[in-house]
C-alpha positions as a printed NumPy array, in Angstrom:
array([[ 116.052,  124.622,  -72.473],
       [ 119.78 ,  125.23 ,  -72.606],
       [ 123.023,  123.44 ,  -71.946],
       [ 125.152,  126.394,  -70.901],
       [ 124.868,  128.736,  -73.89 ],
       [ 123.913,  125.817,  -76.158],
       [ 120.182,  125.219,  -76.468],
       [ 118.34 ,  122.079,  -77.468],
       [ 116.624,  124.188,  -80.103],
       [ 119.975,  124.795,  -81.834],
       [ 120.534,  121.036,  -81.94 ],
       [ 116.997,  120.393,  -83.161],
       [ 117.517,  122.833,  -86.035],
       [ 120.818,  121.168,  -86.973],
       [ 119.298,  117.67 ,  -86.993],
       [ 116.245,  118.825,  -88.963],
       [ 118.456,  120.353,  -91.672],
       [ 120.443,  117.126,  -91.904],
       [ 117.227,  115.097,  -92.161],
       [ 115.456,  117.376,  -94.664],
       [ 118.465,  118.123,  -96.849],
       [ 118.2  ,  121.923,  -96.989],
       [ 117.628,  125.032,  -94.896],
       [ 114.366,  125.811,  -96.678],
       [ 112.93 ,  122.313,  -96.163],
       [ 113.975,  122.437,  -92.499],
       [ 112.269,  125.818,  -92.111],
       [ 109.021,  124.391,  -93.502],
       [ 109.302,  121.361,  -91.21 ],
       [ 109.903,  123.582,  -88.158],
       [ 107.312,  126.144,  -89.323],
       [ 109.806,  128.982,  -89.238],
       [ 111.095,  131.468,  -91.72 ],
       [ 114.292,  130.39 ,  -93.437],
       [ 116.224,  133.347,  -92.062],
       [ 115.531,  132.131,  -88.502],
       [ 116.922,  128.692,  -89.363],
       [ 119.998,  130.227,  -90.997],
       [ 120.544,  132.453,  -87.969],
       [ 120.282,  129.473,  -85.595],
       [ 122.992,  127.633,  -87.568],
       [ 125.215,  130.715,  -87.686],
       [ 124.846,  131.173,  -83.922],
       [ 125.658,  127.495,  -83.314],
       [ 128.764,  127.714,  -85.523],
       [ 129.915,  130.853,  -83.74 ],
       [ 129.387,  129.361,  -80.271],
       [ 131.272,  126.159,  -81.117],
       [ 133.931,  127.747,  -83.297],
       [ 133.43 ,  125.274,  -86.162],
       [ 131.906,  125.282,  -89.663],
       [ 128.962,  122.925,  -89.736],
       [ 128.057,  123.445,  -93.394],
       [ 129.958,  124.051,  -96.605],
       [ 127.934,  126.765,  -98.375],
       [ 130.005,  126.963, -101.566],
       [ 127.642,  124.817, -103.641],
       [ 124.005,  125.025, -104.649],
       [ 122.979,  123.352, -101.426],
       [ 124.822,  123.579,  -98.11 ],
       [ 126.607,  120.309,  -97.28 ],
       [ 127.587,  119.106,  -93.84 ],
       [ 131.303,  119.354,  -93.202],
       [ 133.15 ,  116.427,  -91.664],
       [ 132.823,  117.919,  -88.199],
       [ 129.221,  118.798,  -88.98 ],
       [ 128.429,  115.13 ,  -89.662],
       [ 130.013,  114.114,  -86.371],
       [ 128.155,  116.782,  -84.407],
       [ 124.822,  115.889,  -86.005],
       [ 125.196,  112.388,  -84.556],
       [ 126.065,  113.863,  -81.171],
       [ 123.06 ,  116.174,  -81.414],
       [ 120.784,  113.181,  -82.053],
       [ 122.08 ,  111.501,  -78.911],
       [ 121.558,  114.629,  -76.808],
       [ 118.011,  115.141,  -78.124],
       [ 117.115,  111.499,  -77.511],
       [ 118.49 ,  111.721,  -73.979],
       [ 116.542,  114.917,  -73.322],
       [ 113.363,  113.256,  -74.598],
       [ 113.892,  110.34 ,  -72.214],
       [ 114.567,  112.803,  -69.385],
       [ 111.25 ,  114.539,  -70.019],
       [ 109.389,  111.225,  -70.429],
       [ 110.658,  109.898,  -67.09 ],
       [ 109.677,  113.152,  -65.353],
       [ 106.213,  113.097,  -66.964],
       [ 105.686,  109.465,  -65.98 ],
       [ 106.691,  110.204,  -62.4  ],
       [ 104.212,  113.088,  -62.271],
       [ 101.573,  110.559,  -63.358],
       [ 102.485,  108.27 ,  -60.454],
       [ 105.011,  105.939,  -62.079],
       [ 107.968,  104.859,  -59.965],
       [ 111.277,  106.627,  -60.568],
       [ 112.782,  103.12 ,  -60.744],
       [ 111.39 ,   99.623,  -60.368],
       [ 113.639,   97.519,  -58.143],
       [ 113.17 ,   93.75 ,  -58.395],
       [ 114.816,   91.16 ,  -56.178],
       [ 115.088,   87.62 ,  -57.56 ],
       [ 116.23 ,   84.498,  -55.73 ],
       [ 119.08 ,   82.67 ,  -57.499],
       [ 117.035,   79.47 ,  -57.885],
       [ 114.307,   81.235,  -59.891],
       [ 114.389,   80.311,  -63.602],
       [ 114.651,   83.281,  -65.932],
       [ 112.823,   81.827,  -68.949],
       [ 109.261,   81.996,  -67.528],
       [ 109.769,   85.678,  -66.681],
       [ 111.057,   86.84 ,  -70.066],
       [ 107.704,   87.414,  -71.809],
       [ 106.421,   89.462,  -68.891],
       [ 109.594,   91.563,  -68.825],
       [ 109.318,   92.163,  -72.575],
       [ 105.752,   93.346,  -71.999],
       [ 106.885,   95.595,  -69.129],
       [ 109.471,   97.262,  -71.358],
       [ 106.897,   97.773,  -74.115],
       [ 104.412,   99.343,  -71.714],
       [ 106.974,  101.483,  -69.837],
       [ 109.897,  101.973,  -72.237],
       [ 111.543,  104.746,  -70.21 ],
       [ 111.257,  103.085,  -66.811],
       [ 114.631,  102.202,  -65.228],
       [ 114.523,   98.648,  -63.853],
       [ 117.112,   97.137,  -61.518],
       [ 117.526,   93.421,  -60.838],
       [ 119.16 ,   92.198,  -57.659],
       [ 120.026,   88.529,  -57.259],
       [ 121.716,   87.394,  -54.089],
       [ 121.921,   84.273,  -51.987],
       [ 118.843,   82.404,  -50.869],
       [ 116.774,   84.696,  -48.635],
       [ 118.262,   87.867,  -50.091],
       [ 115.091,   88.762,  -52.001],
       [ 112.944,   88.664,  -48.86 ],
       [ 115.522,   90.724,  -46.985],
       [ 115.448,   93.375,  -49.719],
       [ 111.666,   93.56 ,  -49.505],
       [ 111.892,   94.112,  -45.786],
       [ 114.562,   96.823,  -45.955],
       [ 112.647,   98.581,  -48.748],
       [ 115.392,   98.247,  -51.369],
       [ 113.078,   96.208,  -53.635],
       [ 109.424,   96.779,  -54.462],
       [ 108.743,   93.272,  -55.738],
       [ 110.456,   89.95 ,  -55.112],
       [ 110.387,   86.768,  -57.172],
       [ 111.437,   84.219,  -54.607],
       [ 111.036,   81.107,  -52.504],
       [ 109.381,   81.634,  -49.125],
       [ 110.375,   78.813,  -46.797],
       [ 108.975,   77.229,  -44.74 ],
       [ 105.862,   79.408,  -45.231],
       [ 104.791,   82.873,  -46.377],
       [ 105.701,   85.375,  -43.611],
       [ 102.957,   87.467,  -42.019],
       [ 104.471,   90.75 ,  -43.208],
       [ 104.431,   89.713,  -46.886],
       [ 101.702,   89.355,  -49.512],
       [ 102.678,   86.576,  -51.928],
       [ 101.214,   85.042,  -55.067],
       [ 102.314,   81.572,  -56.235],
       [ 103.634,   81.726,  -59.798],
       [ 105.17 ,   78.342,  -60.589],
       [ 106.849,   75.323,  -59.096],
       [ 110.363,   74.106,  -59.759],
       [ 111.634,   70.596,  -59.167],
       [ 114.635,   70.366,  -56.843],
       [ 116.824,   67.38 ,  -57.77 ],
       [ 119.564,   65.952,  -55.509],
       [ 122.697,   65.546,  -57.636],
       [ 126.391,   64.743,  -57.423],
       [ 129.266,   64.376,  -59.849],
       [ 129.41 ,   60.845,  -61.355],
       [ 132.641,   60.015,  -59.505],
       [ 131.236,   61.045,  -56.106],
       [ 130.699,   58.114,  -53.657],
       [ 126.977,   58.904,  -53.357],
       [ 126.563,   58.294,  -57.088],
       [ 127.467,   54.593,  -56.722],
       [ 125.338,   53.682,  -53.695],
       [ 122.861,   51.691,  -55.781],
       [ 120.031,   52.566,  -53.36 ],
       [ 118.385,   55.634,  -51.858],
       [ 120.778,   57.554,  -49.62 ],
       [ 119.913,   57.577,  -45.94 ],
       [ 120.526,   60.452,  -43.588],
       [ 123.608,   58.695,  -42.224],
       [ 124.924,   58.344,  -45.808],
       [ 124.485,   62.064,  -46.405],
       [ 125.892,   63.226,  -43.069],
       [ 129.395,   62.07 ,  -43.925],
       [ 129.53 ,   63.995,  -47.21 ],
       [ 129.78 ,   67.742,  -47.803],
       [ 126.526,   69.455,  -48.721],
       [ 126.83 ,   72.542,  -50.901],
       [ 124.186,   75.028,  -49.744],
       [ 123.07 ,   78.501,  -50.747],
       [ 122.907,   81.068,  -47.972],
       [ 122.16 ,   84.734,  -47.41 ],
       [ 125.445,   86.711,  -47.598],
       [ 124.206,   89.121,  -44.929],
       [ 123.076,   86.392,  -42.526],
       [ 124.889,   83.163,  -43.446],
       [ 123.922,   81.611,  -40.125],
       [ 120.234,   82.329,  -40.612],
       [ 117.438,   79.872,  -41.179],
       [ 118.316,   77.07 ,  -43.585],
       [ 116.163,   74.32 ,  -45.036],
       [ 116.847,   70.906,  -46.523],
       [ 120.099,   70.436,  -44.603],
       [ 121.075,   66.767,  -44.319],
       [ 124.845,   66.798,  -43.832],
       [ 127.08 ,   67.567,  -40.913],
       [ 129.57 ,   69.205,  -43.293],
       [ 128.277,   72.344,  -44.973],
       [ 129.951,   74.552,  -47.539],
       [ 127.956,   77.755,  -47.998],
       [ 127.677,   79.722,  -51.233],
       [ 126.057,   82.954,  -52.311],
       [ 126.57 ,   82.462,  -56.024],
       [ 124.697,   79.63 ,  -57.744],
       [ 127.231,   79.418,  -60.557],
       [ 130.127,   78.971,  -58.139],
       [ 128.233,   76.242,  -56.327],
       [ 127.632,   74.511,  -59.666],
       [ 131.373,   74.566,  -60.382],
       [ 132.112,   72.872,  -57.055],
       [ 129.316,   70.369,  -57.65 ],
       [ 130.696,   69.383,  -61.067],
       [ 134.166,   69.079,  -59.532],
       [ 132.895,   66.396,  -57.15 ],
       [ 133.347,   68.436,  -53.968],
       [ 129.895,   67.739,  -52.573],
       [ 126.212,   67.152,  -53.244],
       [ 123.207,   69.463,  -53.316],
       [ 119.689,   69.923,  -54.573],
       [ 119.549,   71.857,  -57.826],
       [ 116.644,   73.236,  -59.879],
       [ 115.626,   70.771,  -62.561],
       [ 115.885,   73.344,  -65.33 ],
       [ 119.586,   73.789,  -64.545],
       [ 120.639,   70.151,  -64.253],
       [ 118.507,   68.253,  -66.774],
       [ 121.088,   68.719,  -69.543],
       [ 124.167,   67.911,  -67.369],
       [ 122.401,   64.761,  -66.118],
       [ 121.563,   63.702,  -69.684],
       [ 125.172,   64.334,  -70.737],
       [ 126.556,   62.304,  -67.833],
       [ 128.21 ,   65.271,  -66.126],
       [ 125.962,   64.91 ,  -63.078],
       [ 124.19 ,   61.96 ,  -61.486],
       [ 120.808,   62.092,  -59.803],
       [ 120.595,   60.481,  -56.386],
       [ 117.533,   59.32 ,  -54.492],
       [ 117.159,   60.291,  -50.841],
       [ 115.234,   58.161,  -48.398],
       [ 112.298,   60.092,  -46.904],
       [ 113.373,   63.21 ,  -48.774],
       [ 111.479,   66.178,  -47.24 ],
       [ 111.654,   68.178,  -50.478],
       [ 108.225,   68.107,  -52.194],
       [ 108.276,   65.805,  -55.224],
       [ 106.186,   68.279,  -57.204],
       [ 108.734,   70.999,  -56.502],
       [ 109.002,   74.155,  -54.442],
       [ 106.869,   77.219,  -55.062],
       [ 108.174,   80.426,  -56.579],
       [ 106.22 ,   83.479,  -55.452],
       [ 105.816,   87.085,  -56.52 ],
       [ 105.764,   89.009,  -53.267],
       [ 105.647,   92.493,  -51.792],
       [ 105.494,   93.907,  -48.297],
       [ 102.02 ,   93.937,  -46.797],
       [ 102.442,   97.552,  -45.666],
       [ 104.069,   98.784,  -48.872],
       [ 102.303,   97.904,  -52.11 ],
       [ 104.233,   98.343,  -55.386],
       [ 103.768,  101.457,  -57.517],
       [ 102.105,  101.69 ,  -60.911],
       [ 104.68 ,   99.648,  -62.862],
       [ 105.207,   97.174,  -60.03 ],
       [ 101.464,   96.465,  -59.844],
       [ 101.339,   96.155,  -63.619],
       [ 104.181,   93.622,  -63.622],
       [ 102.643,   91.701,  -60.734],
       [  99.328,   91.412,  -62.605],
       [ 101.18 ,   90.384,  -65.767],
       [ 103.143,   87.653,  -63.961],
       [  99.99 ,   86.339,  -62.298],
       [  98.156,   86.318,  -65.638],
       [ 100.9  ,   84.395,  -67.423],
       [ 102.157,   82.086,  -64.692],
       [  99.696,   81.575,  -61.851],
       [  98.446,   77.973,  -61.72 ]])
């Protein structure tokens, strides 16, 4: 294998000499005669127009440029090894890349152990994570830009999707402490909510698409959960937020929980699913991750 006139074998010889400390030790390690190792170094020096070793002493010593190029050679060899590993894995049926789509309301913490395990099992697999507005994960499944989605599916699981419930998250209605809804002293009615701005997440591609849990006549739509949180803390409206994101701000007095009369949101929370298209099952790594998530998280 060559990079122009430079071969990976030249770099492997250079790194082995640096690791073993001498030409003779490198020759034994590579199972070659010492003259072949010396010739490889001489050829490399001639091609690059630099002196890699100072040969004036008892043992050849790396020159300053030699030390720099040894580090570069290590990087090239490691990259080539990853290149070959990815190609070999793909020949064995592994995806070229695993694309995951995650709804913004999904907590990261419950997924971390499974993602650590995925990386340990498939260390050379490229993984991409796409997080968009609510509904974006399902859209990516349907347009085939994601193999697996971790998402809410409201109001029910669509017919074209296979979904596995992983966990439930509590959705808490909150406002800033100075917001009028915070001082009602009773559960808010629909007429109370209608006069105040509701901060809602929406799909950036289809902001006018299906929405759930709407109770206000005034809607401000967001794609980014963090931006919505900023507006919430600034007192510009109310919304339902995942409990794992607002428990600390509520305890610190930065947000206030409100009660809603006949609130349609389930008190035990909404379900987070792992899902894939019914007509397009995930590949090897996607199936492995799906099984891992179900094992760790399924109720």
